[in-house]
C-alpha positions, 0 to 999 in steps of 0.5 A, a space after each residue: 927768720 919767719 915774720 913777726 909782724 906785719 903792717 900796710 900803711 900809706 903816706 900822706 900823698 896815697 903810696 901803698 907800703 909793707 912793711 915785715 918785721 923777721 926774727 930768727 928766732 920766731 915761730 908762731 902767728 904773726 901779728 898785726 901792728 899800726 904802723 905812723 910817722 914812717 920815714 927813710 933818709 939816705 945818709 949819703 958819703 958821697 959829695 958833690 952830688 954824686 950819689 948815684 955812683 956811688 954803689 951803697 947808699 946808706 941810710 936809715 929808716 923811722 916809724 912809729 907803732 903802737 903798743 896796745 896788746 901784751 903781744 906787740 909790748 913782747 916785741 920791746 921786751 923781746 928786743 930789748 936782750 936780743 942779738 944783733 941782727 935776729 929782727 929784720 925790716 923788710 920793706 916794699 911799696 908800691 906804685 899807682 898801679 899796686 906793683 912793687 917797686 920799691 925794696 928797704 931791707 935793714 938790721 933792727 939795732 937795739 942801740 938805746 931801747 926805752 919805752 914807757 911804763 903805761 897802762 895796755 889799756 891806754 897804749 902808747 907810741 914807741 918809735 923805733 929806729 932802724 939802721 941799714 948795715 952796708 948789704 946789697 940785698 939779695 932776691 932771696 931777703 925779699 921774697 923776689 926770684 928776681 931783682 
């Protein structure tokens, strides 16, 4: 599994995030993409505020990337025909001292994929919705020896 696309972006409150889109079939040069409108949504399956006692809380991660080159558009083409599990997302959040303190990992699922037939010279935005499948993140997946 190789890092195919990466992005460093900041929240409205100035928190730094680092995003990696891994591709199981990729072996080439990593490309930087611009990310906007990133948000994580937690979907608690438990009731009455007992979320903190749930071992795993499902979530999804939505973000938009700016498509303005053929190399970036190739992600969409590959995503249309990719087998489930080929693409994964690693998101790392940093505190004010630039120390990693938040990790999120999920699979990109191609449920309904569509994008505009727009000229690359103009560029366009593409929305990606990533679903976290009930899976424990291991230290190896986020690049750390111990979690």
